[in-house]
N, C-alpha and C positions, 0 to 999 in steps of 0.2 A: 314670709320667713324673716325678712329684716325687722319687722315689728316684733316678732317672737323673741329674736336674740337681743335687741336693744332696749326693749321696754319692759315695765314692771319688774325691775330689780329690787329685792328686798333683802333683809339681813340674812335669810337662809340661803338664798342664792349665792351671795358673797361668801357664806361660810363654806358651802359645798365647793366653790371655786378654789378657795384657800386650802381645803382639804385635799382636793385633787392635786394641786401643786406641791403640796408638802409630801404627798405619796409619791409623786414623780421624783422629787428630790431624794427622798429615802431610797427609792429603788436605785437611782444612780450611785448614791453614796455607798450603799451596802452591797450593791451587785445582786440583789435579790429581785429579781425582775418580774416576779408574780405580783409585786405592789403595783406594777402599771395597770394590771386589770382593774384593781380597786380604784386607782386614779382615773381611769377612763370611765368607769361607772359614775363617780361623782362628777366629773367633768361633763358627761352628758346630761346628768340631772341639773346641773347649774346652767349650762347653755340653753336647753330646750325646756326648762322649768318644769320639769317632771317631778314625781312624787308629791308629797303633801305640802300644801301651800302654807302661808303663815296662818291660816285660819284652822288648820289641822286636818284630819282625816275623819271627819264625822260621818257616821252612817246614819241615814235617815230611817228611824225604826217605826215611823207612822204607819197604822193600819192603811190599807187600800180604801176602806170605808170612809176614813176622815178626809180623803182628798176629794 
């Protein structure tokens, strides 16, 4: 778990973290608390490295015969 949280940080993880923090600030400043849900979503993606990585979300379309 420690390795998951503290290793392999790339620009997209930093971007998601910054987006989550901006959404938390927006929720606090405007009083529209549903922004916290979106902030929690991006915070979980940043902390646990979920979602598409820096290489993208490629789908392997190779035939089973070619493997």
